[in-house]
MOPAC internal coordinates of N, CA, C and O (Angstrom, degrees):
PM7 1SCF
backbone

  N    0.0000 0     0.00 0     0.00 0    0    0    0
  C    1.4755 1     0.00 0     0.00 0    1    0    0
  C    1.5380 1   104.54 1     0.00 0    2    1    0
  O    1.2310 1   121.72 1   -34.45 1    3    2    1
  N    1.3317 1   114.31 1   145.55 1    3    2    1
  C    1.4390 1   123.32 1   175.51 1    5    3    2
  C    1.4754 1   108.87 1  -105.80 1    6    5    3
  O    1.2310 1   118.71 1   -39.02 1    7    6    5
  N    1.3163 1   120.07 1   140.98 1    7    6    5
  C    1.4828 1   124.40 1   176.33 1    9    7    6
  C    1.5379 1   108.49 1  -126.93 1   10    9    7
  O    1.2310 1   121.25 1   -64.46 1   11   10    9
  N    1.2965 1   115.21 1   115.54 1   11   10    9
  C    1.4537 1   122.24 1   170.34 1   13   11   10
  C    1.4973 1   109.16 1  -103.42 1   14   13   11
  O    1.2310 1   121.39 1   -39.36 1   15   14   13
  N    1.3296 1   114.94 1   140.64 1   15   14   13
  C    1.4795 1   120.90 1  -179.52 1   17   15   14
  C    1.4934 1   107.97 1  -119.56 1   18   17   15
  O    1.2310 1   118.85 1   -52.90 1   19   18   17
  N    1.3115 1   119.81 1   127.10 1   19   18   17
  C    1.4428 1   122.61 1   170.39 1   21   19   18
  C    1.4909 1   108.72 1  -138.39 1   22   21   19
  O    1.2310 1   123.34 1   -19.26 1   23   22   21
  N    1.3487 1   111.20 1   160.74 1   23   22   21
  C    1.5224 1   114.48 1  -178.64 1   25   23   22
  C    1.5020 1   111.60 1  -114.86 1   26   25   23
  O    1.2310 1   121.15 1   -40.66 1   27   26   25
  N    1.2950 1   115.41 1   139.34 1   27   26   25
  C    1.4265 1   122.78 1   169.06 1   29   27   26
  C    1.5660 1   105.74 1  -120.12 1   30   29   27
  O    1.2310 1   121.17 1   -76.39 1   31   30   29
  N    1.3392 1   115.37 1   103.61 1   31   30   29
  C    1.4099 1   119.19 1  -174.02 1   33   31   30
  C    1.5629 1   109.29 1    64.53 1   34   33   31
  O    1.2310 1   120.01 1    54.64 1   35   34   33
  N    1.3040 1   117.59 1  -125.36 1   35   34   33
  C    1.4465 1   122.00 1   177.85 1   37   35   34
  C    1.4808 1   114.48 1   -89.99 1   38   37   35
  O    1.2310 1   119.45 1   178.32 1   39   38   37
  N    1.3380 1   118.66 1    -1.68 1   39   38   37
  C    1.4303 1   126.48 1  -173.71 1   41   39   38
  C    1.4913 1   112.93 1   -91.80 1   42   41   39
  O    1.2310 1   119.58 1   -55.90 1   43   42   41
  N    1.3278 1   118.40 1   124.10 1   43   42   41
  C    1.4246 1   122.34 1   173.87 1   45   43   42
  C    1.5273 1   109.47 1   -88.85 1   46   45   43
  O    1.2310 1   120.17 1   -55.17 1   47   46   45
  N    1.2723 1   117.28 1   124.83 1   47   46   45
  C    1.4689 1   120.78 1   177.79 1   49   47   46
  C    1.5351 1   108.63 1  -104.70 1   50   49   47
  O    1.2310 1   120.68 1   -64.17 1   51   50   49
  N    1.2858 1   116.31 1   115.83 1   51   50   49
  C    1.4738 1   119.09 1   179.02 1   53   51   50
  C    1.4962 1   106.13 1   -97.98 1   54   53   51
  O    1.2310 1   119.64 1   -68.13 1   55   54   53
  N    1.2974 1   118.29 1   111.87 1   55   54   53
  C    1.4580 1   124.71 1  -175.20 1   57   55   54
  C    1.5283 1   106.74 1   -96.85 1   58   57   55
  O    1.2310 1   120.76 1   -72.77 1   59   58   57
  N    1.3615 1   116.15 1   107.23 1   59   58   57
  C    1.4024 1   121.56 1  -175.65 1   61   59   58
  C    1.5409 1   108.28 1   -96.44 1   62   61   59
  O    1.2310 1   119.67 1   -43.39 1   63   62   61
  N    1.3204 1   118.24 1   136.61 1   63   62   61
  C    1.4381 1   120.00 1   178.88 1   65   63   62
  C    1.5134 1   109.71 1  -141.26 1   66   65   63
  O    1.2310 1   121.43 1   -43.37 1   67   66   65
  N    1.3548 1   114.86 1   136.63 1   67   66   65
  C    1.4113 1   120.91 1  -179.64 1   69   67   66
  C    1.5195 1   110.41 1   103.32 1   70   69   67
  O    1.2310 1   120.41 1    16.55 1   71   70   69
  N    1.3306 1   116.82 1  -163.45 1   71   70   69
  C    1.5277 1   117.07 1  -176.94 1   73   71   70
  C    1.4753 1   110.83 1   -75.82 1   74   73   71
  O    1.2310 1   119.88 1   -45.48 1   75   74   73
  N    1.3461 1   117.84 1   134.52 1   75   74   73
  C    1.4429 1   126.75 1   172.61 1   77   75   74
  C    1.5351 1   108.00 1  -106.89 1   78   77   75
  O    1.2310 1   120.99 1   -97.65 1   79   78   77
  N    1.3466 1   115.70 1    82.35 1   79   78   77
  C    1.3885 1   119.71 1  -168.76 1   81   79   78
  C    1.5285 1   109.32 1  -134.15 1   82   81   79
  O    1.2310 1   121.38 1    -4.76 1   83   82   81
  N    1.3295 1   114.97 1   175.24 1   83   82   81
  C    1.5248 1   122.13 1   178.16 1   85   83   82
  C    1.5049 1   108.86 1   -55.38 1   86   85   83
  O    1.2310 1   120.75 1   -38.13 1   87   86   85
  N    1.2911 1   116.17 1   141.87 1   87   86   85
  C    1.4173 1   123.79 1   176.35 1   89   87   86
  C    1.4609 1   116.16 1   105.21 1   90   89   87
  O    1.2310 1   118.42 1    42.85 1   91   90   89
  N    1.2640 1   120.62 1  -137.15 1   91   90   89
  C    1.4726 1   125.37 1  -176.11 1   93   91   90
  C    1.5378 1   111.52 1   -56.94 1   94   93   91
  O    1.2310 1   117.42 1   130.86 1   95   94   93
  N    1.2458 1   122.51 1   -49.14 1   95   94   93
  C    1.5466 1   118.82 1   178.79 1   97   95   94
  C    1.5101 1   114.20 1   -56.03 1   98   97   95
  O    1.2310 1   120.72 1   138.17 1   99   98   97
  N    1.3300 1   116.23 1   -41.83 1   99   98   97
  C    1.4475 1   120.74 1  -178.88 1  101   99   98
  C    1.6063 1   106.64 1   -63.64 1  102  101   99
  O    1.2310 1   120.79 1   134.47 1  103  102  101
  N    1.3289 1   116.09 1   -45.53 1  103  102  101
  C    1.4847 1   119.41 1  -179.70 1  105  103  102
  C    1.5635 1   111.25 1   -62.20 1  106  105  103
  O    1.2310 1   121.18 1   140.35 1  107  106  105
  N    1.3456 1   115.35 1   -39.65 1  107  106  105
  C    1.4577 1   118.79 1  -176.40 1  109  107  106
  C    1.5535 1   107.30 1   -61.77 1  110  109  107
  O    1.2310 1   120.38 1   133.44 1  111  110  109
  N    1.3295 1   116.87 1   -46.56 1  111  110  109
  C    1.4616 1   119.11 1  -179.27 1  113  111  110
  C    1.5532 1   110.81 1   -61.98 1  114  113  111
  O    1.2310 1   118.99 1   135.97 1  115  114  113
  N    1.2946 1   119.53 1   -44.03 1  115  114  113
  C    1.4265 1   124.51 1   179.80 1  117  115  114
  C    1.5977 1   109.59 1   -58.40 1  118  117  115
  O    1.2310 1   120.70 1   130.62 1  119  118  117
  N    1.3163 1   116.27 1   -49.38 1  119  118  117
  C    1.4475 1   121.64 1  -176.95 1  121  119  118
  C    1.5745 1   111.43 1   -65.70 1  122  121  119
  O    1.2310 1   121.81 1   135.87 1  123  122  121
  N    1.2450 1   114.14 1   -44.13 1  123  122  121
  C    1.4784 1   119.52 1   178.26 1  125  123  122
  C    1.5584 1   112.04 1   -59.96 1  126  125  123
  O    1.2310 1   122.33 1   130.46 1  127  126  125
  N    1.3549 1   113.14 1   -49.54 1  127  126  125
  C    1.4128 1   119.71 1  -178.19 1  129  127  126
  C    1.5452 1   111.81 1   -61.93 1  130  129  127
  O    1.2310 1   120.05 1   131.29 1  131  130  129
  N    1.3420 1   117.51 1   -48.71 1  131  130  129
  C    1.4434 1   122.51 1   178.19 1  133  131  130
  C    1.5306 1   111.57 1   -59.12 1  134  133  131
  O    1.2310 1   121.18 1   139.77 1  135  134  133
  N    1.2471 1   115.34 1   -40.23 1  135  134  133
  C    1.5271 1   121.61 1   178.30 1  137  135  134
  C    1.5093 1   108.02 1   -59.33 1  138  137  135
  O    1.2310 1   119.59 1   131.82 1  139  138  137
  N    1.3128 1   118.40 1   -48.18 1  139  138  137
  C    1.4760 1   120.49 1  -178.52 1  141  139  138
  C    1.5486 1   110.55 1   -67.17 1  142  141  139
  O    1.2310 1   118.11 1   138.73 1  143  142  141
  N    1.3277 1   121.21 1   -41.27 1  143  142  141
  C    1.4494 1   126.16 1   175.37 1  145  143  142
  C    1.5401 1   106.69 1   -57.33 1  146  145  143
  O    1.2310 1   120.46 1   127.94 1  147  146  145
  N    1.3627 1   116.73 1   -52.06 1  147  146  145
  C    1.4671 1   117.75 1  -177.88 1  149  147  146
  C    1.5250 1   114.36 1   -61.85 1  150  149  147
  O    1.2310 1   121.02 1   158.01 1  151  150  149
  N    1.3379 1   115.66 1   -21.99 1  151  150  149
  C    1.4808 1   120.00 1   176.94 1  153  151  150
  C    1.5376 1   110.90 1   -83.67 1  154  153  151
  O    1.2310 1   119.60 1   178.64 1  155  154  153
  N    1.3409 1   118.37 1    -1.36 1  155  154  153
  C    1.4425 1   121.16 1   175.31 1  157  155  154
  C    1.5502 1   112.77 1    98.01 1  158  157  155
  O    1.2310 1   118.59 1  -176.87 1  159  158  157
  N    1.2741 1   120.29 1     3.13 1  159  158  157
  C    1.4276 1   122.77 1   177.81 1  161  159  158
  C    1.5520 1   111.66 1   -69.07 1  162  161  159
  O    1.2310 1   119.75 1   -37.24 1  163  162  161
  N    1.3647 1   118.08 1   142.76 1  163  162  161
  C    1.3993 1   116.56 1  -175.35 1  165  163  162
  C    1.5304 1   116.75 1  -136.51 1  166  165  163
  O    1.2310 1   120.85 1   178.80 1  167  166  165
  N    1.3922 1   115.98 1    -1.20 1  167  166  165
  C    1.4281 1   121.07 1   176.96 1  169  167  166
  C    1.5315 1   108.25 1  -126.98 1  170  169  167
  O    1.2310 1   122.65 1   -50.85 1  171  170  169
  N    1.3883 1   112.53 1   129.15 1  171  170  169
  C    1.4613 1   119.25 1  -174.28 1  173  171  170
  C    1.4753 1   111.77 1  -137.85 1  174  173  171
  O    1.2310 1   119.99 1   -31.41 1  175  174  173
  N    1.3535 1   117.62 1   148.59 1  175  174  173
  C    1.4151 1   126.19 1   163.70 1  177  175  174
  C    1.5007 1   105.03 1  -122.74 1  178  177  175
  O    1.2310 1   119.83 1   -55.76 1  179  178  177
  N    1.3303 1   117.93 1   124.24 1  179  178  177
  C    1.4762 1   124.20 1   170.78 1  181  179  178
  C    1.5153 1   106.28 1   -90.90 1  182  181  179
  O    1.2310 1   119.32 1   -68.35 1  183  182  181
  N    1.2627 1   118.90 1   111.65 1  183  182  181
  C    1.4383 1   125.86 1  -174.90 1  185  183  182
  C    1.5026 1   108.47 1   -94.93 1  186  185  183
  O    1.2310 1   118.41 1   -79.38 1  187  186  185
  N    1.3531 1   120.63 1   100.62 1  187  186  185
  C    1.4479 1   124.19 1  -179.96 1  189  187  186
  C    1.4931 1   115.89 1   -95.28 1  190  189  187
  O    1.2310 1   120.89 1  -170.54 1  191  190  189
  N    1.3084 1   115.90 1     9.46 1  191  190  189
  C    1.5109 1   118.33 1  -172.58 1  193  191  190
  C    1.5157 1   113.98 1   -62.89 1  194  193  191
  O    1.2310 1   119.70 1   157.62 1  195  194  193
  N    1.3958 1   118.18 1   -22.38 1  195  194  193
  C    1.4678 1   120.31 1   177.15 1  197  195  194
  C    1.4673 1   113.94 1  -106.13 1  198  197  195
  O    1.2310 1   120.47 1  -168.52 1  199  198  197
  N    1.3228 1   116.70 1    11.48 1  199  198  197
  C    1.4826 1   118.48 1   174.98 1  201  199  198
  C    1.5372 1   109.71 1   -73.17 1  202  201  199
  O    1.2310 1   122.32 1   -51.35 1  203  202  201
  N    1.2889 1   113.17 1   128.65 1  203  202  201
  C    1.5538 1   119.75 1  -173.93 1  205  203  202
  C    1.4665 1   112.31 1   -97.68 1  206  205  203
  O    1.2310 1   119.14 1   163.01 1  207  206  205
  N    1.3435 1   119.25 1   -16.99 1  207  206  205
  C    1.4672 1   123.08 1   176.99 1  209  207  206
  C    1.5350 1   108.67 1  -152.54 1  210  209  207
  O    1.2310 1   121.98 1   -44.46 1  211  210  209
  N    1.3531 1   113.81 1   135.54 1  211  210  209
  C    1.4079 1   118.56 1  -176.23 1  213  211  210
  C    1.5475 1   108.18 1  -132.69 1  214  213  211
  O    1.2310 1   119.70 1   -54.56 1  215  214  213
  N    1.3261 1   118.18 1   125.44 1  215  214  213
  C    1.4532 1   118.26 1   174.91 1  217  215  214
  C    1.4845 1   111.41 1  -118.50 1  218  217  215
  O    1.2310 1   120.05 1     6.27 1  219  218  217
  N    1.3561 1   117.50 1  -173.73 1  219  218  217
  C    1.4134 1   119.21 1  -177.20 1  221  219  218
  C    1.5149 1   113.30 1   -65.56 1  222  221  219
  O    1.2310 1   119.75 1   151.44 1  223  222  221
  N    1.3116 1   118.08 1   -28.56 1  223  222  221
  C    1.5077 1   121.53 1   174.50 1  225  223  222
  C    1.4958 1   110.65 1   -67.77 1  226  225  223
  O    1.2310 1   118.40 1   141.72 1  227  226  225
  N    1.2811 1   120.66 1   -38.28 1  227  226  225
  C    1.4558 1   123.95 1   177.07 1  229  227  226
  C    1.5497 1   109.99 1   -64.27 1  230  229  227
  O    1.2310 1   121.49 1   135.22 1  231  230  229
  N    1.3069 1   114.76 1   -44.78 1  231  230  229
  C    1.4813 1   119.91 1   179.27 1  233  231  230
  C    1.5951 1   107.02 1   -65.10 1  234  233  231
  O    1.2310 1   121.50 1   135.50 1  235  234  233
  N    1.3504 1   114.73 1   -44.50 1  235  234  233
  C    1.4295 1   120.30 1   179.84 1  237  235  234
  C    1.5083 1   113.55 1   -57.67 1  238  237  235
  O    1.2310 1   120.85 1   136.89 1  239  238  237
  N    1.3293 1   115.98 1   -43.11 1  239  238  237
  C    1.4978 1   120.10 1   179.12 1  241  239  238
  C    1.4992 1   109.91 1   -69.59 1  242  241  239
  O    1.2310 1   118.19 1   146.41 1  243  242  241
  N    1.3177 1   121.05 1   -33.59 1  243  242  241
  C    1.4110 1   121.32 1   170.24 1  245  243  242
  C    1.4564 1   115.47 1   -56.69 1  246  245  243
  O    1.2310 1   121.65 1   134.49 1  247  246  245
  N    1.3010 1   114.45 1   -45.51 1  247  246  245
  C    1.5032 1   122.84 1   174.98 1  249  247  246
  C    1.5040 1   111.81 1   -64.65 1  250  249  247
  O    1.2310 1   120.15 1   143.94 1  251  250  249
  N    1.3247 1   117.32 1   -36.06 1  251  250  249
  C    1.4890 1   120.16 1  -179.53 1  253  251  250
  C    1.5393 1   108.73 1   -70.78 1  254  253  251
  O    1.2310 1   120.33 1   142.90 1  255  254  253
  N    1.3303 1   116.97 1   -37.10 1  255  254  253
  C    1.4483 1   119.56 1   176.00 1  257  255  254
  C    1.4869 1   111.29 1   -63.45 1  258  257  255
  O    1.2310 1   121.15 1   138.79 1  259  258  257
  N    1.2970 1   115.41 1   -41.21 1  259  258  257
  C    1.5230 1   119.16 1   175.85 1  261  259  258
  C    1.5113 1   110.42 1   -59.46 1  262  261  259
  O    1.2310 1   118.72 1   135.52 1  263  262  261
  N    1.3054 1   120.05 1   -44.48 1  263  262  261
  C    1.4861 1   124.71 1   178.98 1  265  263  262
  C    1.5640 1   107.35 1   -62.38 1  266  265  263
  O    1.2310 1   119.86 1   130.34 1  267  266  265
  N    1.3018 1   117.86 1   -49.66 1  267  266  265
  C    1.4708 1   117.82 1   179.84 1  269  267  266
  C    1.5402 1   109.93 1   -59.76 1  270  269  267
  O    1.2310 1   119.50 1   142.04 1  271  270  269
  N    1.2343 1   118.55 1   -37.96 1  271  270  269
  C    1.4280 1   123.24 1   179.66 1  273  271  270
  C    1.5252 1   111.92 1   -61.13 1  274  273  271
  O    1.2310 1   122.44 1   131.83 1  275  274  273
  N    1.3058 1   112.93 1   -48.17 1  275  274  273
  C    1.4939 1   117.04 1   179.54 1  277  275  274
  C    1.5275 1   112.95 1   -64.41 1  278  277  275
  O    1.2310 1   120.84 1   146.20 1  279  278  277
  N    1.2967 1   115.99 1   -33.80 1  279  278  277
  C    1.4835 1   119.95 1  -179.20 1  281  279  278
  C    1.5943 1   108.65 1   -64.97 1  282  281  279
  O    1.2310 1   121.38 1   158.86 1  283  282  281
  N    1.3254 1   114.96 1   -21.14 1  283  282  281
  C    1.4866 1   117.42 1  -174.76 1  285  283  282
  C    1.5265 1   109.57 1  -119.56 1  286  285  283
  O    1.2310 1   119.87 1  -155.56 1  287  286  285
  N    1.3029 1   117.85 1    24.44 1  287  286  285
  C    1.4452 1   125.32 1   176.92 1  289  287  286
  C    1.5719 1   109.32 1    52.94 1  290  289  287
  O    1.2310 1   122.37 1  -136.00 1  291  290  289
  N    1.3214 1   113.06 1    44.00 1  291  290  289
  C    1.4748 1   122.49 1   172.48 1  293  291  290
  C    1.5134 1   111.23 1  -106.44 1  294  293  291
  O    1.2310 1   119.77 1   -12.81 1  295  294  293
  N    1.3173 1   118.05 1   167.19 1  295  294  293
  C    1.4916 1   121.82 1   179.48 1  297  295  294
  C    1.4845 1   107.78 1  -134.17 1  298  297  295
  O    1.2310 1   122.93 1   -42.65 1  299  298  297
  N    1.4016 1   111.99 1   137.35 1  299  298  297
  C    1.4910 1   118.26 1   173.57 1  301  299  298
  C    1.5072 1   107.78 1  -122.97 1  302  301  299
  O    1.2310 1   124.21 1   -41.12 1  303  302  301
  N    1.3531 1   109.54 1   138.88 1  303  302  301
  C    1.4651 1   121.01 1   166.71 1  305  303  302
  C    1.4653 1   108.98 1  -113.02 1  306  305  303
  O    1.2310 1   119.16 1   -33.44 1  307  306  305
  N    1.3313 1   119.21 1   146.56 1  307  306  305
  C    1.4755 1   121.35 1  -178.63 1  309  307  306
  C    1.5676 1   108.74 1  -113.58 1  310  309  307
  O    1.2310 1   121.22 1   -52.18 1  311  310  309
  N    1.2746 1   115.27 1   127.82 1  311  310  309
  C    1.4481 1   119.71 1   179.83 1  313  311  310
  C    1.5257 1   107.83 1  -106.49 1  314  313  311
  O    1.2310 1   120.03 1   -59.86 1  315  314  313
  N    1.3011 1   117.55 1   120.14 1  315  314  313
  C    1.4964 1   123.42 1  -179.55 1  317  315  314
  C    1.5513 1   106.57 1  -126.28 1  318  317  315
  O    1.2310 1   120.58 1   -29.27 1  319  318  317
  N    1.3120 1   116.50 1   150.73 1  319  318  317
  C    1.4540 1   118.76 1   176.19 1  321  319  318
  C    1.5089 1   109.07 1   -64.01 1  322  321  319
  O    1.2310 1   120.83 1   -33.14 1  323  322  321
  N    1.3920 1   116.02 1   146.86 1  323  322  321
  C    1.4217 1   120.59 1  -178.28 1  325  323  322
  C    1.5212 1   115.78 1   -60.76 1  326  325  323
  O    1.2310 1   121.69 1   155.95 1  327  326  325
  N    1.2802 1   114.38 1   -24.05 1  327  326  325
  C    1.4815 1   121.03 1   179.85 1  329  327  326
  C    1.4851 1   104.37 1  -130.74 1  330  329  327
  O    1.2310 1   121.57 1   -26.23 1  331  330  329
  N    1.2900 1   114.61 1   153.77 1  331  330  329
  C    1.5288 1   120.76 1   171.43 1  333  331  330
  C    1.5914 1   105.40 1   119.74 1  334  333  331
  O    1.2310 1   126.34 1    -3.49 1  335  334  333
  N    1.3225 1   105.42 1   176.51 1  335  334  333
  C    1.4820 1   118.82 1  -172.10 1  337  335  334
  C    1.5375 1   113.79 1   -61.57 1  338  337  335
  O    1.2310 1   119.37 1   137.45 1  339  338  337
  N    1.3970 1   118.81 1   -42.55 1  339  338  337
  C    1.4489 1   119.36 1  -178.08 1  341  339  338
  C    1.5207 1   111.13 1   -59.80 1  342  341  339
  O    1.2310 1   120.44 1   133.70 1  343  342  341
  N    1.3799 1   116.76 1   -46.30 1  343  342  341
  C    1.3976 1   122.27 1  -178.73 1  345  343  342
  C    1.5496 1   110.56 1   -60.75 1  346  345  343
  O    1.2310 1   121.72 1   134.72 1  347  346  345
  N    1.2869 1   114.32 1   -45.28 1  347  346  345
  C    1.5095 1   121.37 1   179.48 1  349  347  346
  C    1.5456 1   110.22 1   -63.42 1  350  349  347
  O    1.2310 1   121.13 1   135.42 1  351  350  349
  N    1.3294 1   115.45 1   -44.58 1  351  350  349
  C    1.4815 1   118.73 1   178.79 1  353  351  350
  C    1.4447 1   111.97 1   -60.32 1  354  353  351
  O    1.2310 1   119.26 1   133.25 1  355  354  353
  N    1.3095 1   119.01 1   -46.75 1  355  354  353
  C    1.4849 1   121.58 1  -176.94 1  357  355  354
  C    1.4750 1   109.79 1   -65.44 1  358  357  355
  O    1.2310 1   119.02 1   143.02 1  359  358  357
  N    1.2897 1   119.47 1   -36.98 1  359  358  357
  C    1.5131 1   121.88 1  -178.28 1  361  359  358
  C    1.5452 1   109.48 1   -74.18 1  362  361  359
  O    1.2310 1   120.81 1   135.93 1  363  362  361
  N    1.2943 1   116.06 1   -44.07 1  363  362  361
  C    1.5123 1   117.59 1   178.73 1  365  363  362
  C    1.4855 1   111.93 1   -58.94 1  366  365  363
  O    1.2310 1   119.59 1   140.96 1  367  366  365
  N    1.3284 1   118.39 1   -39.04 1  367  366  365
  C    1.4353 1   120.03 1   179.67 1  369  367  366
  C    1.5031 1   113.59 1   -82.88 1  370  369  367
  O    1.2310 1   119.51 1  -169.52 1  371  370  369
  N    1.4053 1   118.53 1    10.48 1  371  370  369
  C    1.4489 1   122.27 1  -179.61 1  373  371  370
  C    1.4983 1   113.51 1    58.99 1  374  373  371
  O    1.2310 1   119.78 1  -152.12 1  375  374  373
  N    1.2722 1   118.02 1    27.88 1  375  374  373
  C    1.4848 1   118.69 1  -178.26 1  377  375  374
  C    1.4927 1   112.15 1   -74.07 1  378  377  375
  O    1.2310 1   120.22 1   163.49 1  379  378  377
  N    1.3447 1   117.19 1   -16.51 1  379  378  377
  C    1.4578 1   118.96 1   174.93 1  381  379  378
  C    1.5860 1   110.45 1   -65.15 1  382  381  379
  O    1.2310 1   120.37 1   167.98 1  383  382  381
  N    1.3330 1   116.89 1   -12.02 1  383  382  381
  C    1.4556 1   121.06 1   176.85 1  385  383  382
  C    1.5087 1   110.80 1   -84.93 1  386  385  383
  O    1.2310 1   120.38 1   158.26 1  387  386  385
  N    1.3306 1   116.89 1   -21.74 1  387  386  385
  C    1.4654 1   121.88 1  -179.11 1  389  387  386
  C    1.5304 1   112.61 1  -107.36 1  390  389  387
  O    1.2310 1   119.90 1   146.76 1  391  390  389
  N    1.3271 1   117.79 1   -33.24 1  391  390  389
  C    1.4739 1   120.71 1  -179.10 1  393  391  390
  C    1.5017 1   112.41 1  -114.27 1  394  393  391
  O    1.2310 1   121.07 1   -27.46 1  395  394  393
  N    1.3044 1   115.56 1   152.54 1  395  394  393
  C    1.4631 1   117.80 1   172.07 1  397  395  394
  C    1.5077 1   109.96 1   -83.83 1  398  397  395
  O    1.2310 1   119.64 1   -73.37 1  399  398  397
  N    1.2884 1   118.30 1   106.63 1  399  398  397
  C    1.4746 1   125.64 1  -174.01 1  401  399  398
  C    1.5263 1   111.45 1  -104.64 1  402  401  399
  O    1.2310 1   121.87 1   -50.61 1  403  402  401
  N    1.3014 1   114.03 1   129.39 1  403  402  401
  C    1.5079 1   120.98 1   180.00 1  405  403  402
  C    1.4810 1   108.77 1  -128.18 1  406  405  403
  O    1.2310 1   121.53 1   -25.40 1  407  406  405
  N    1.3720 1   114.67 1   154.60 1  407  406  405
  C    1.4203 1   119.78 1   173.88 1  409  407  406
  C    1.5421 1   112.97 1  -112.29 1  410  409  407
  O    1.2310 1   121.98 1  -175.33 1  411  410  409
  N    1.3307 1   113.81 1     4.67 1  411  410  409
  C    1.4969 1   119.56 1   178.24 1  413  411  410
  C    1.4996 1   108.51 1  -137.00 1  414  413  411
  O    1.2310 1   119.92 1   -52.61 1  415  414  413
  N    1.3356 1   117.76 1   127.39 1  415  414  413
  C    1.4994 1   122.24 1   179.10 1  417  415  414
  C    1.4333 1   113.83 1   -58.79 1  418  417  415
  O    1.2310 1   118.35 1   138.13 1  419  418  417
  N    1.3176 1   120.74 1   -41.87 1  419  418  417
  C    1.4522 1   124.32 1   179.81 1  421  419  418
  C    1.5269 1   111.54 1   -58.14 1  422  421  419
  O    1.2310 1   121.24 1   135.19 1  423  422  421
  N    1.3515 1   115.24 1   -44.81 1  423  422  421
  C    1.4587 1   120.51 1   177.95 1  425  423  422
  C    1.5314 1   111.90 1   -63.68 1  426  425  423
  O    1.2310 1   120.42 1   137.83 1  427  426  425
  N    1.2826 1   116.80 1   -42.17 1  427  426  425
  C    1.4466 1   122.15 1   176.37 1  429  427  426
  C    1.4855 1   111.73 1   -59.11 1  430  429  427
  O    1.2310 1   120.43 1   131.09 1  431  430  429
  N    1.3472 1   116.78 1   -48.91 1  431  430  429
  C    1.4865 1   119.56 1   175.62 1  433  431  430
  C    1.4791 1   113.80 1   -62.04 1  434  433  431
  O    1.2310 1   118.65 1   142.03 1  435  434  433
  N    1.2829 1   120.18 1   -37.97 1  435  434  433
  C    1.4967 1   122.35 1  -179.45 1  437  435  434
  C    1.4969 1   108.98 1   -67.89 1  438  437  435
  O    1.2310 1   119.80 1   153.14 1  439  438  437
  N    1.2955 1   117.99 1   -26.86 1  439  438  437
  C    1.4600 1   120.77 1  -177.72 1  441  439  438
  C    1.5632 1   111.74 1   -64.84 1  442  441  439
  O    1.2310 1   118.93 1   161.58 1  443  442  441
  N    1.3289 1   119.65 1   -18.42 1  443  442  441
  C    1.3842 1   124.66 1  -179.90 1  445  443  442
  C    1.5762 1   113.81 1   -81.68 1  446  445  443
  O    1.2310 1   122.91 1   161.94 1  447  446  445
  N    1.3451 1   112.03 1   -18.06 1  447  446  445
  C    1.4325 1   119.00 1  -177.60 1  449  447  446
  C    1.4839 1   111.34 1   -67.31 1  450  449  447
  O    1.2310 1   118.95 1   -35.99 1  451  450  449
  N    1.3508 1   119.61 1   144.01 1  451  450  449
  C    1.4526 1   122.39 1   179.03 1  453  451  450
  C    1.5116 1   112.17 1   -66.79 1  454  453  451
  O    1.2310 1   120.10 1   180.00 1  455  454  453

């Protein structure tokens, strides 16, 4: 998996591309996210629109990132494509009750505004 990080104002957008599955991809996300938290960053969008494969470990790491964020008074929004497996998997697992899920980057970014 590839992870690109860009900033829009105070929001870090982690652009994930490729398989988000058990093993190296899961570890890459964990390490990248912890590094940003340790650097003092507190607002994040996890952009899953270019994720090609998602398994329970990928979903689990997304939830773990959310837990880490809450422990440090940080906030995560998850961006998933409006159609496709990732969106369906997140909704089937009722993750929209735990995570702030968006299908549009602009809406996700606006949600950080006071």
